[in-house]
Biopython code that builds the backbone (N, CA, C, O; Angstrom):
import numpy as np
from Bio.PDB.StructureBuilder import StructureBuilder

atoms = [
    (1, "UNK", "N", (-59.903, -130.412, 194.775)),
    (1, "UNK", "CA", (-60.085, -129.473, 196.707)),
    (1, "UNK", "C", (-59.633, -131.017, 198.143)),
    (1, "UNK", "O", (-60.006, -132.190, 198.146)),
    (2, "UNK", "N", (-58.936, -130.429, 198.916)),
    (2, "UNK", "CA", (-58.696, -130.680, 200.313)),
    (2, "UNK", "C", (-60.162, -130.773, 200.907)),
    (2, "UNK", "O", (-61.031, -129.927, 200.699)),
    (3, "UNK", "N", (-60.294, -131.727, 201.547)),
    (3, "UNK", "CA", (-61.255, -131.942, 202.169)),
    (3, "UNK", "C", (-61.380, -132.359, 203.725)),
    (3, "UNK", "O", (-62.109, -133.318, 203.981)),
    (4, "UNK", "N", (-60.798, -131.782, 204.646)),
    (4, "UNK", "CA", (-61.214, -131.939, 206.011)),
    (4, "UNK", "C", (-61.805, -132.858, 206.447)),
    (4, "UNK", "O", (-61.340, -133.996, 206.372)),
    (5, "UNK", "N", (-62.685, -132.657, 206.870)),
    (5, "UNK", "CA", (-63.854, -132.713, 207.549)),
    (5, "UNK", "C", (-63.805, -134.964, 206.775)),
    (5, "UNK", "O", (-64.018, -135.977, 207.442)),
    (6, "UNK", "N", (-63.452, -134.857, 205.279)),
    (6, "UNK", "CA", (-63.214, -135.843, 205.015)),
    (6, "UNK", "C", (-62.557, -136.901, 205.308)),
    (6, "UNK", "O", (-62.777, -138.111, 205.359)),
    (7, "UNK", "N", (-61.370, -135.921, 205.562)),
    (7, "UNK", "CA", (-60.050, -136.597, 205.677)),
    (7, "UNK", "C", (-60.258, -137.494, 207.405)),
    (7, "UNK", "O", (-59.936, -138.628, 207.761)),
    (8, "UNK", "N", (-60.723, -136.706, 207.912)),
    (8, "UNK", "CA", (-61.187, -136.957, 209.368)),
    (8, "UNK", "C", (-61.608, -138.364, 209.747)),
    (8, "UNK", "O", (-61.143, -139.315, 210.376)),
    (9, "UNK", "N", (-62.823, -138.020, 208.999)),
    (9, "UNK", "CA", (-63.639, -139.420, 209.392)),
    (9, "UNK", "C", (-62.953, -140.829, 208.506)),
    (9, "UNK", "O", (-63.353, -141.956, 208.799)),
    (10, "UNK", "N", (-62.098, -140.666, 207.621)),
    (10, "UNK", "CA", (-61.579, -141.413, 207.091)),
    (10, "UNK", "C", (-60.098, -141.903, 208.499)),
    (10, "UNK", "O", (-59.702, -143.025, 208.814)),
    (11, "UNK", "N", (-59.738, -140.797, 208.918)),
    (11, "UNK", "CA", (-59.136, -141.479, 209.791)),
    (11, "UNK", "C", (-59.518, -142.168, 211.273)),
    (11, "UNK", "O", (-58.763, -142.898, 211.915)),
    (12, "UNK", "N", (-61.212, -141.657, 211.759)),
    (12, "UNK", "CA", (-61.488, -142.532, 212.546)),
    (12, "UNK", "C", (-62.272, -143.576, 212.112)),
    (12, "UNK", "O", (-62.880, -144.163, 213.006)),
    (13, "UNK", "N", (-62.442, -144.011, 210.867)),
    (13, "UNK", "CA", (-62.706, -145.048, 209.739)),
    (13, "UNK", "C", (-61.532, -146.197, 210.613)),
    (13, "UNK", "O", (-61.635, -147.305, 211.140)),
    (14, "UNK", "N", (-60.766, -145.502, 210.463)),
    (14, "UNK", "CA", (-59.144, -146.832, 210.373)),
    (14, "UNK", "C", (-59.059, -146.570, 211.766)),
    (14, "UNK", "O", (-58.516, -147.541, 212.294)),
    (15, "UNK", "N", (-59.320, -145.786, 212.515)),
    (15, "UNK", "CA", (-58.468, -145.646, 214.681)),
    (15, "UNK", "C", (-59.789, -147.197, 214.594)),
    (15, "UNK", "O", (-59.468, -148.378, 214.732)),
    (16, "UNK", "N", (-61.027, -146.743, 214.370)),
    (16, "UNK", "CA", (-62.187, -147.520, 214.617)),
    (16, "UNK", "C", (-61.483, -149.497, 214.200)),
    (16, "UNK", "O", (-61.522, -150.444, 214.985)),
    (17, "UNK", "N", (-60.882, -149.503, 212.630)),
    (17, "UNK", "CA", (-60.863, -150.827, 212.112)),
    (17, "UNK", "C", (-59.173, -151.191, 213.188)),
    (17, "UNK", "O", (-58.959, -152.213, 213.840)),
    (18, "UNK", "N", (-58.704, -150.584, 213.112)),
    (18, "UNK", "CA", (-57.373, -150.972, 214.469)),
    (18, "UNK", "C", (-57.874, -151.156, 216.089)),
    (18, "UNK", "O", (-57.163, -151.749, 216.900)),
    (19, "UNK", "N", (-59.057, -150.627, 216.411)),
    (19, "UNK", "CA", (-59.136, -151.117, 217.692)),
    (19, "UNK", "C", (-59.788, -152.462, 217.763)),
    (19, "UNK", "O", (-59.643, -153.379, 218.572)),
    (20, "UNK", "N", (-60.749, -152.305, 216.417)),
    (20, "UNK", "CA", (-61.658, -153.663, 216.180)),
    (20, "UNK", "C", (-60.655, -155.486, 216.417)),
    (20, "UNK", "O", (-60.833, -156.517, 217.066)),
    (21, "UNK", "N", (-59.449, -154.852, 215.261)),
    (21, "UNK", "CA", (-58.217, -155.721, 215.071)),
    (21, "UNK", "C", (-57.900, -155.615, 216.513)),
    (21, "UNK", "O", (-58.702, -156.290, 217.158)),
    (22, "UNK", "N", (-57.152, -155.104, 217.148)),
    (22, "UNK", "CA", (-57.001, -155.603, 218.477)),
    (22, "UNK", "C", (-57.559, -156.247, 219.583)),
    (22, "UNK", "O", (-57.023, -156.806, 220.540)),
    (23, "UNK", "N", (-58.964, -156.037, 219.225)),
    (23, "UNK", "CA", (-59.969, -156.583, 220.102)),
    (23, "UNK", "C", (-59.698, -158.283, 219.171)),
    (23, "UNK", "O", (-58.798, -158.941, 219.692)),
    (24, "UNK", "N", (-60.171, -158.758, 218.304)),
    (24, "UNK", "CA", (-60.000, -159.568, 217.620)),
    (24, "UNK", "C", (-58.725, -160.597, 218.221)),
    (24, "UNK", "O", (-58.892, -161.809, 218.354)),
    (25, "UNK", "N", (-57.772, -160.076, 218.467)),
    (25, "UNK", "CA", (-56.252, -160.629, 218.260)),
    (25, "UNK", "C", (-56.488, -161.912, 219.995)),
    (25, "UNK", "O", (-55.953, -163.000, 220.210)),
    (26, "UNK", "N", (-57.484, -161.112, 220.866)),
    (26, "UNK", "CA", (-57.912, -161.912, 221.951)),
    (26, "UNK", "C", (-58.809, -163.139, 221.697)),
    (26, "UNK", "O", (-59.009, -163.932, 222.617)),
    (27, "UNK", "N", (-59.560, -163.388, 220.027)),
    (27, "UNK", "CA", (-60.200, -164.653, 220.436)),
    (27, "UNK", "C", (-59.246, -165.718, 219.220)),
    (27, "UNK", "O", (-59.607, -166.779, 218.711)),
    (28, "UNK", "N", (-57.635, -164.769, 218.987)),
    (28, "UNK", "CA", (-56.585, -166.164, 218.356)),
    (28, "UNK", "C", (-55.697, -166.493, 219.180)),
    (28, "UNK", "O", (-54.804, -165.903, 219.789)),
    (29, "UNK", "N", (-56.277, -168.082, 219.069)),
    (29, "UNK", "CA", (-55.489, -168.858, 220.176)),
    (29, "UNK", "C", (-55.060, -169.950, 220.060)),
    (29, "UNK", "O", (-55.893, -170.835, 219.862)),
    (30, "UNK", "N", (-53.333, -170.402, 220.149)),
    (30, "UNK", "CA", (-53.080, -171.718, 219.449)),
    (30, "UNK", "C", (-52.235, -172.421, 220.780)),
    (30, "UNK", "O", (-51.597, -171.870, 221.677)),
    (31, "UNK", "N", (-52.399, -173.283, 220.622)),
    (31, "UNK", "CA", (-52.075, -174.416, 221.216)),
    (31, "UNK", "C", (-50.241, -175.278, 221.096)),
    (31, "UNK", "O", (-50.013, -175.735, 219.976)),
    (32, "UNK", "N", (-49.526, -175.394, 221.752)),
    (32, "UNK", "CA", (-48.353, -175.791, 220.620)),
    (32, "UNK", "C", (-47.555, -176.920, 222.363)),
    (32, "UNK", "O", (-47.720, -176.813, 223.578)),
    (33, "UNK", "N", (-46.979, -177.583, 221.733)),
    (33, "UNK", "CA", (-46.325, -178.444, 223.027)),
    (33, "UNK", "C", (-44.911, -178.927, 222.771)),
    (33, "UNK", "O", (-44.494, -178.978, 221.614)),
    (34, "UNK", "N", (-44.017, -179.347, 223.987)),
    (34, "UNK", "CA", (-42.302, -179.985, 223.763)),
    (34, "UNK", "C", (-42.794, -181.159, 224.451)),
    (34, "UNK", "O", (-43.815, -181.204, 225.137)),
    (35, "UNK", "N", (-41.872, -182.244, 224.180)),
    (35, "UNK", "CA", (-41.827, -183.171, 224.523)),
    (35, "UNK", "C", (-42.535, -184.246, 224.750)),
    (35, "UNK", "O", (-42.768, -184.931, 225.745)),
    (36, "UNK", "N", (-42.994, -184.282, 223.070)),
    (36, "UNK", "CA", (-43.522, -185.345, 222.564)),
    (36, "UNK", "C", (-44.919, -184.933, 223.203)),
    (36, "UNK", "O", (-45.585, -185.925, 223.501)),
    (37, "UNK", "N", (-45.401, -183.971, 223.428)),
    (37, "UNK", "CA", (-46.653, -183.817, 224.101)),
    (37, "UNK", "C", (-46.592, -183.914, 225.069)),
    (37, "UNK", "O", (-47.762, -184.261, 225.229)),
    (38, "UNK", "N", (-45.948, -183.917, 226.634)),
    (38, "UNK", "CA", (-45.975, -183.817, 227.655)),
    (38, "UNK", "C", (-46.050, -182.585, 228.414)),
    (38, "UNK", "O", (-46.525, -182.530, 229.548)),
    (39, "UNK", "N", (-45.481, -181.399, 227.649)),
    (39, "UNK", "CA", (-46.211, -180.101, 228.422)),
    (39, "UNK", "C", (-46.549, -179.050, 226.601)),
    (39, "UNK", "O", (-45.865, -178.859, 225.595)),
    (40, "UNK", "N", (-48.058, -178.610, 227.080)),
    (40, "UNK", "CA", (-48.177, -177.698, 226.149)),
    (40, "UNK", "C", (-48.583, -176.119, 227.215)),
    (40, "UNK", "O", (-48.581, -175.863, 228.420)),
    (41, "UNK", "N", (-48.825, -175.534, 226.229)),
    (41, "UNK", "CA", (-48.763, -174.235, 226.356)),
    (41, "UNK", "C", (-49.691, -173.432, 225.374)),
    (41, "UNK", "O", (-49.187, -173.436, 224.251)),
    (42, "UNK", "N", (-50.812, -172.785, 225.422)),
    (42, "UNK", "CA", (-51.946, -172.115, 225.371)),
    (42, "UNK", "C", (-51.644, -170.711, 224.817)),
    (42, "UNK", "O", (-50.514, -170.492, 225.254)),
    (43, "UNK", "N", (-51.884, -170.028, 224.359)),
    (43, "UNK", "CA", (-51.770, -168.570, 224.597)),
    (43, "UNK", "C", (-52.539, -167.823, 223.093)),
    (43, "UNK", "O", (-52.605, -168.198, 221.922)),
    (44, "UNK", "N", (-52.964, -166.798, 223.714)),
    (44, "UNK", "CA", (-54.057, -165.580, 222.473)),
    (44, "UNK", "C", (-53.024, -164.574, 221.862)),
    (44, "UNK", "O", (-51.916, -164.167, 222.213)),
    (45, "UNK", "N", (-53.909, -164.332, 220.735)),
    (45, "UNK", "CA", (-52.579, -163.153, 220.064)),
    (45, "UNK", "C", (-52.836, -161.841, 220.552)),
    (45, "UNK", "O", (-52.932, -160.865, 219.808)),
    (46, "UNK", "N", (-52.965, -161.797, 221.975)),
    (46, "UNK", "CA", (-51.816, -160.818, 222.979)),
    (46, "UNK", "C", (-51.108, -160.947, 222.964)),
    (46, "UNK", "O", (-50.295, -160.026, 222.885)),
    (47, "UNK", "N", (-50.777, -162.160, 223.023)),
    (47, "UNK", "CA", (-49.488, -163.020, 223.375)),
    (47, "UNK", "C", (-49.463, -162.990, 225.058)),
    (47, "UNK", "O", (-48.387, -162.703, 225.582)),
    (48, "UNK", "N", (-50.390, -163.221, 225.744)),
    (48, "UNK", "CA", (-50.814, -163.658, 226.917)),
    (48, "UNK", "C", (-51.228, -165.528, 226.733)),
    (48, "UNK", "O", (-52.026, -166.106, 225.996)),
    (49, "UNK", "N", (-50.267, -166.024, 227.773)),
    (49, "UNK", "CA", (-50.700, -167.329, 228.477)),
    (49, "UNK", "C", (-51.931, -167.862, 228.911)),
    (49, "UNK", "O", (-52.403, -167.434, 229.964)),
    (50, "UNK", "N", (-52.626, -168.877, 228.156)),
    (50, "UNK", "CA", (-53.818, -168.709, 228.575)),
    (50, "UNK", "C", (-53.925, -169.903, 229.116)),
    (50, "UNK", "O", (-55.066, -169.974, 229.572)),
    (51, "UNK", "N", (-53.070, -171.353, 229.406)),
    (51, "UNK", "CA", (-53.094, -172.471, 229.836)),
    (51, "UNK", "C", (-51.999, -173.303, 229.425)),
    (51, "UNK", "O", (-51.756, -173.222, 228.221)),
    (52, "UNK", "N", (-51.264, -174.086, 230.094)),
    (52, "UNK", "CA", (-50.152, -175.174, 230.325)),
    (52, "UNK", "C", (-50.375, -175.931, 230.887)),
    (52, "UNK", "O", (-50.805, -175.712, 232.019)),
    (53, "UNK", "N", (-50.220, -177.163, 230.449)),
    (53, "UNK", "CA", (-50.968, -178.432, 230.206)),
    (53, "UNK", "C", (-49.249, -179.369, 230.846)),
    (53, "UNK", "O", (-48.114, -179.190, 230.403)),
    (54, "UNK", "N", (-49.621, -180.167, 231.795)),
    (54, "UNK", "CA", (-48.802, -180.743, 232.280)),
    (54, "UNK", "C", (-48.842, -182.130, 232.302)),
    (54, "UNK", "O", (-49.233, -182.455, 233.423)),
    (55, "UNK", "N", (-48.579, -183.337, 231.454)),
    (55, "UNK", "CA", (-48.796, -184.362, 231.548)),
    (55, "UNK", "C", (-48.592, -185.036, 232.860)),
    (55, "UNK", "O", (-47.662, -184.456, 233.421)),
    (56, "UNK", "N", (-49.113, -186.134, 233.690)),
    (56, "UNK", "CA", (-48.955, -186.339, 235.368)),
    (56, "UNK", "C", (-47.205, -186.857, 235.349)),
    (56, "UNK", "O", (-46.210, -186.617, 236.033)),
    (57, "UNK", "N", (-47.534, -187.695, 234.138)),
    (57, "UNK", "CA", (-46.207, -188.666, 234.442)),
    (57, "UNK", "C", (-44.855, -188.184, 234.205)),
    (57, "UNK", "O", (-43.982, -189.020, 233.972)),
    (58, "UNK", "N", (-44.472, -186.546, 234.244)),
    (58, "UNK", "CA", (-43.532, -185.950, 233.592)),
    (58, "UNK", "C", (-43.412, -185.573, 235.757)),
    (58, "UNK", "O", (-42.576, -186.045, 236.528)),
    (59, "UNK", "N", (-44.412, -184.745, 236.045)),
    (59, "UNK", "CA", (-45.106, -184.172, 237.273)),
    (59, "UNK", "C", (-43.656, -185.051, 238.404)),
    (59, "UNK", "O", (-42.666, -184.560, 238.946)),
    (60, "UNK", "N", (-44.314, -186.825, 238.348)),
    (60, "UNK", "CA", (-43.870, -187.538, 239.257)),
    (60, "UNK", "C", (-41.833, -187.471, 238.545)),
    (60, "UNK", "O", (-40.850, -187.541, 239.281)),
    (61, "UNK", "N", (-41.809, -187.359, 237.357)),
    (61, "UNK", "CA", (-40.083, -187.664, 237.398)),
    (61, "UNK", "C", (-39.505, -186.402, 238.387)),
    (61, "UNK", "O", (-40.157, -185.375, 238.572)),
    (62, "UNK", "N", (-38.215, -186.649, 238.967)),
    (62, "UNK", "CA", (-37.445, -185.312, 240.019)),
    (62, "UNK", "C", (-36.583, -184.811, 238.984)),
    (62, "UNK", "O", (-35.571, -184.426, 239.569)),
    (63, "UNK", "N", (-36.446, -184.598, 237.643)),
    (63, "UNK", "CA", (-35.930, -183.960, 236.573)),
    (63, "UNK", "C", (-36.326, -182.809, 236.466)),
    (63, "UNK", "O", (-36.685, -182.637, 235.301)),
    (64, "UNK", "N", (-36.541, -181.320, 237.467)),
    (64, "UNK", "CA", (-37.665, -180.428, 237.372)),
    (64, "UNK", "C", (-37.131, -179.703, 236.378)),
    (64, "UNK", "O", (-37.992, -179.286, 235.604)),
    (65, "UNK", "N", (-35.471, -179.238, 235.974)),
    (65, "UNK", "CA", (-34.857, -178.557, 234.798)),
    (65, "UNK", "C", (-35.196, -179.257, 233.476)),
    (65, "UNK", "O", (-35.065, -178.576, 232.459)),
    (66, "UNK", "N", (-35.532, -180.275, 233.378)),
    (66, "UNK", "CA", (-36.161, -180.857, 231.930)),
    (66, "UNK", "C", (-37.444, -180.407, 232.353)),
    (66, "UNK", "O", (-38.084, -180.202, 231.322)),
    (67, "UNK", "N", (-38.286, -180.096, 233.561)),
    (67, "UNK", "CA", (-39.430, -179.802, 233.002)),
    (67, "UNK", "C", (-39.805, -178.173, 232.898)),
    (67, "UNK", "O", (-40.887, -177.706, 232.542)),
    (68, "UNK", "N", (-38.670, -177.477, 233.287)),
    (68, "UNK", "CA", (-39.073, -176.185, 233.513)),
    (68, "UNK", "C", (-38.433, -175.588, 231.372)),
    (68, "UNK", "O", (-38.854, -174.594, 230.780)),
    (69, "UNK", "N", (-37.818, -176.210, 231.036)),
    (69, "UNK", "CA", (-36.869, -176.652, 230.210)),
    (69, "UNK", "C", (-38.522, -176.772, 228.793)),
    (69, "UNK", "O", (-38.507, -176.045, 227.799)),
    (70, "UNK", "N", (-39.293, -177.427, 228.962)),
    (70, "UNK", "CA", (-40.126, -178.216, 228.495)),
    (70, "UNK", "C", (-41.720, -176.953, 228.349)),
    (70, "UNK", "O", (-42.486, -176.651, 227.434)),
    (71, "UNK", "N", (-41.624, -176.694, 229.293)),
    (71, "UNK", "CA", (-42.303, -175.351, 229.406)),
    (71, "UNK", "C", (-42.738, -174.191, 228.885)),
    (71, "UNK", "O", (-43.798, -173.645, 228.581)),
    (72, "UNK", "N", (-40.749, -173.842, 228.873)),
    (72, "UNK", "CA", (-40.524, -172.843, 228.145)),
    (72, "UNK", "C", (-40.546, -173.031, 226.900)),
    (72, "UNK", "O", (-41.071, -172.132, 226.244)),
    (73, "UNK", "N", (-40.138, -173.924, 226.345)),
    (73, "UNK", "CA", (-40.033, -174.551, 225.233)),
    (73, "UNK", "C", (-41.351, -174.590, 223.935)),
    (73, "UNK", "O", (-41.269, -174.421, 222.719)),
    (74, "UNK", "N", (-42.763, -174.949, 225.006)),
    (74, "UNK", "CA", (-43.959, -174.810, 224.403)),
    (74, "UNK", "C", (-44.733, -173.887, 224.592)),
    (74, "UNK", "O", (-45.936, -173.888, 224.331)),
    (75, "UNK", "N", (-44.081, -172.994, 225.080)),
    (75, "UNK", "CA", (-44.910, -171.247, 225.618)),
    (75, "UNK", "C", (-43.996, -170.420, 224.249)),
    (75, "UNK", "O", (-44.633, -169.489, 223.755)),
    (76, "UNK", "N", (-42.822, -170.642, 223.723)),
    (76, "UNK", "CA", (-41.807, -169.898, 222.827)),
    (76, "UNK", "C", (-42.406, -170.287, 221.800)),
    (76, "UNK", "O", (-42.966, -169.400, 221.156)),
    (77, "UNK", "N", (-42.490, -171.478, 221.367)),
    (77, "UNK", "CA", (-43.118, -171.896, 220.485)),
    (77, "UNK", "C", (-44.306, -171.532, 219.932)),
    (77, "UNK", "O", (-44.420, -171.452, 218.709)),
    (78, "UNK", "N", (-45.609, -171.197, 221.008)),
    (78, "UNK", "CA", (-46.548, -171.206, 220.955)),
    (78, "UNK", "C", (-47.372, -169.578, 220.510)),
    (78, "UNK", "O", (-48.453, -169.415, 219.945)),
    (79, "UNK", "N", (-46.193, -168.345, 221.111)),
    (79, "UNK", "CA", (-45.612, -167.091, 221.058)),
    (79, "UNK", "C", (-45.465, -166.883, 219.382)),
    (79, "UNK", "O", (-45.927, -165.978, 218.687)),
    (80, "UNK", "N", (-44.620, -168.101, 218.975)),
    (80, "UNK", "CA", (-44.382, -168.176, 217.440)),
    (80, "UNK", "C", (-45.228, -167.628, 216.556)),
    (80, "UNK", "O", (-45.308, -166.652, 215.811)),
    (81, "UNK", "N", (-46.052, -168.921, 217.002)),
    (81, "UNK", "CA", (-47.134, -169.656, 216.122)),
    (81, "UNK", "C", (-48.288, -168.479, 216.235)),
    (81, "UNK", "O", (-48.944, -168.143, 215.249)),
    (82, "UNK", "N", (-48.403, -168.096, 217.079)),
    (82, "UNK", "CA", (-49.650, -166.850, 217.291)),
    (82, "UNK", "C", (-49.125, -165.393, 216.510)),
    (82, "UNK", "O", (-49.821, -164.587, 215.891)),
    (83, "UNK", "N", (-47.608, -165.361, 216.780)),
    (83, "UNK", "CA", (-47.429, -164.042, 216.239)),
    (83, "UNK", "C", (-47.936, -164.104, 214.669)),
    (83, "UNK", "O", (-48.578, -163.141, 214.249)),
    (84, "UNK", "N", (-47.720, -164.972, 213.985)),
    (84, "UNK", "CA", (-47.923, -165.558, 212.338)),
    (84, "UNK", "C", (-49.216, -165.164, 211.788)),
    (84, "UNK", "O", (-49.530, -164.666, 210.707)),
    (85, "UNK", "N", (-50.367, -165.777, 213.567)),
    (85, "UNK", "CA", (-51.750, -166.035, 212.962)),
    (85, "UNK", "C", (-52.103, -163.899, 213.316)),
    (85, "UNK", "O", (-52.460, -162.853, 212.772)),
    (86, "UNK", "N", (-51.791, -164.314, 214.202)),
    (86, "UNK", "CA", (-52.255, -162.684, 214.266)),
    (86, "UNK", "C", (-51.678, -161.544, 213.630)),
    (86, "UNK", "O", (-52.012, -160.441, 214.064)),
    (87, "UNK", "N", (-50.923, -161.605, 212.739)),
    (87, "UNK", "CA", (-50.544, -160.754, 211.831)),
    (87, "UNK", "C", (-51.238, -161.075, 210.259)),
    (87, "UNK", "O", (-51.535, -160.417, 209.262)),
    (88, "UNK", "N", (-51.287, -162.380, 210.664)),
    (88, "UNK", "CA", (-52.705, -162.484, 209.118)),
    (88, "UNK", "C", (-53.940, -162.102, 209.584)),
    (88, "UNK", "O", (-54.757, -162.032, 208.666)),
    (89, "UNK", "N", (-54.460, -161.781, 210.860)),
    (89, "UNK", "CA", (-55.848, -161.223, 211.422)),
    (89, "UNK", "C", (-55.629, -159.687, 210.672)),
    (89, "UNK", "O", (-56.327, -159.053, 209.880)),
    (90, "UNK", "N", (-54.590, -159.475, 211.184)),
    (90, "UNK", "CA", (-54.438, -158.027, 211.491)),
    (90, "UNK", "C", (-54.660, -157.452, 209.917)),
    (90, "UNK", "O", (-55.548, -156.689, 209.537)),
    (91, "UNK", "N", (-53.437, -158.136, 209.023)),
    (91, "UNK", "CA", (-53.462, -157.938, 207.446)),
    (91, "UNK", "C", (-55.265, -158.048, 207.083)),
    (91, "UNK", "O", (-55.671, -157.067, 206.459)),
    (92, "UNK", "N", (-56.246, -159.026, 207.380)),
    (92, "UNK", "CA", (-57.504, -159.359, 207.411)),
    (92, "UNK", "C", (-58.224, -158.471, 207.441)),
    (92, "UNK", "O", (-58.910, -158.129, 206.477)),
    (93, "UNK", "N", (-58.218, -157.798, 208.780)),
    (93, "UNK", "CA", (-58.945, -156.373, 209.416)),
    (93, "UNK", "C", (-58.964, -155.192, 208.557)),
    (93, "UNK", "O", (-59.959, -154.672, 208.052)),
    (94, "UNK", "N", (-57.714, -154.825, 208.448)),
    (94, "UNK", "CA", (-57.411, -153.702, 207.987)),
    (94, "UNK", "C", (-56.888, -153.625, 206.341)),
    (94, "UNK", "O", (-56.543, -152.551, 205.848)),
    (95, "UNK", "N", (-56.882, -154.609, 205.751)),
    (95, "UNK", "CA", (-56.961, -154.571, 204.363)),
    (95, "UNK", "C", (-57.864, -153.527, 203.564)),
    (95, "UNK", "O", (-57.855, -153.342, 202.347)),
    (96, "UNK", "N", (-58.420, -153.070, 204.249)),
    (96, "UNK", "CA", (-59.533, -152.008, 203.118)),
    (96, "UNK", "C", (-59.291, -151.076, 203.423)),
    (96, "UNK", "O", (-59.869, -150.235, 202.735)),
    (97, "UNK", "N", (-58.204, -150.353, 204.745)),
    (97, "UNK", "CA", (-58.377, -149.778, 204.932)),
    (97, "UNK", "C", (-56.900, -149.256, 205.329)),
    (97, "UNK", "O", (-56.845, -148.160, 205.887)),
    (98, "UNK", "N", (-55.346, -150.164, 205.012)),
    (98, "UNK", "CA", (-54.528, -149.784, 204.736)),
    (98, "UNK", "C", (-54.273, -150.266, 203.566)),
    (98, "UNK", "O", (-54.791, -151.356, 203.326)),
    (99, "UNK", "N", (-53.316, -149.555, 202.360)),
    (99, "UNK", "CA", (-53.304, -150.197, 201.687)),
    (99, "UNK", "C", (-51.554, -151.345, 201.390)),
    (99, "UNK", "O", (-50.649, -151.170, 202.206)),
    (100, "UNK", "N", (-51.354, -152.298, 200.323)),
    (100, "UNK", "CA", (-50.636, -153.584, 200.617)),
    (100, "UNK", "C", (-49.130, -152.971, 200.406)),
    (100, "UNK", "O", (-48.629, -153.130, 199.293)),
    (101, "UNK", "N", (-48.237, -152.148, 201.605)),
    (101, "UNK", "CA", (-47.710, -151.296, 201.365)),
    (101, "UNK", "C", (-46.099, -152.415, 201.439)),
    (101, "UNK", "O", (-45.748, -152.667, 202.592)),
    (102, "UNK", "N", (-45.290, -152.969, 200.407)),
    (102, "UNK", "CA", (-44.330, -153.722, 200.799)),
    (102, "UNK", "C", (-43.432, -152.928, 201.854)),
    (102, "UNK", "O", (-43.037, -151.769, 201.730)),
    (103, "UNK", "N", (-43.153, -153.949, 203.102)),
    (103, "UNK", "CA", (-42.045, -153.496, 203.871)),
    (103, "UNK", "C", (-42.811, -153.148, 204.993)),
    (103, "UNK", "O", (-42.170, -153.352, 206.024)),
    (104, "UNK", "N", (-43.713, -152.789, 205.152)),
    (104, "UNK", "CA", (-44.770, -152.851, 206.131)),
    (104, "UNK", "C", (-45.499, -153.471, 207.558)),
    (104, "UNK", "O", (-46.692, -153.708, 207.746)),
    (105, "UNK", "N", (-44.428, -153.631, 208.418)),
    (105, "UNK", "CA", (-43.823, -154.401, 209.395)),
    (105, "UNK", "C", (-45.391, -154.396, 210.683)),
    (105, "UNK", "O", (-45.419, -153.703, 211.701)),
    (106, "UNK", "N", (-46.444, -155.292, 210.257)),
    (106, "UNK", "CA", (-47.660, -155.255, 211.319)),
    (106, "UNK", "C", (-47.050, -155.797, 213.221)),
    (106, "UNK", "O", (-47.495, -155.809, 214.368)),
    (107, "UNK", "N", (-45.917, -156.124, 212.533)),
    (107, "UNK", "CA", (-45.512, -156.807, 214.184)),
    (107, "UNK", "C", (-45.779, -155.297, 215.109)),
    (107, "UNK", "O", (-46.452, -155.345, 216.138)),
    (108, "UNK", "N", (-45.299, -154.250, 214.717)),
    (108, "UNK", "CA", (-45.395, -152.858, 215.154)),
    (108, "UNK", "C", (-46.749, -152.514, 216.354)),
    (108, "UNK", "O", (-46.855, -152.286, 217.559)),
    (109, "UNK", "N", (-47.799, -152.675, 214.929)),
    (109, "UNK", "CA", (-49.073, -152.403, 215.201)),
    (109, "UNK", "C", (-50.018, -153.414, 216.753)),
    (109, "UNK", "O", (-50.872, -153.180, 217.608)),
    (110, "UNK", "N", (-49.037, -154.684, 216.250)),
    (110, "UNK", "CA", (-49.669, -155.366, 217.762)),
    (110, "UNK", "C", (-49.676, -155.095, 219.662)),
    (110, "UNK", "O", (-50.292, -155.869, 220.394)),
]
sb = StructureBuilder()
sb.init_structure("model")
sb.init_model(0)
sb.init_chain("A")
sb.init_seg("    ")
for serial, (resi, resn, name, xyz) in enumerate(atoms, 1):
    if name == "N":
        sb.init_residue(resn, " ", resi, " ")
    sb.init_atom(name, np.array(xyz, "f"), 0.0, 1.0, " ", f" {name:<3s}", serial, name[0])
structure = sb.get_structure()
């Protein structure tokens, strides 16, 4: 027999788990570098850049375009890495409430 109250309870439980999973994304961080470590970018699981470090030696250089390219490269690399980490965290957090469905794209849940 169909129990609407039971189903609504499960839906609320799933919503709470997804909310917690979203909150946990802020705690996921990764740092990537470009130019042999001359530029480092740190991003969190919500795809927010939280820190950029630039080696003072490259700042002294007059090659502004190279510096810009290194910043973009470091940020893009960090974003790629954090996306993988965030998907793993979402899978771990939601494994009890979401079945392992082949082809389920958790990227759209981020």
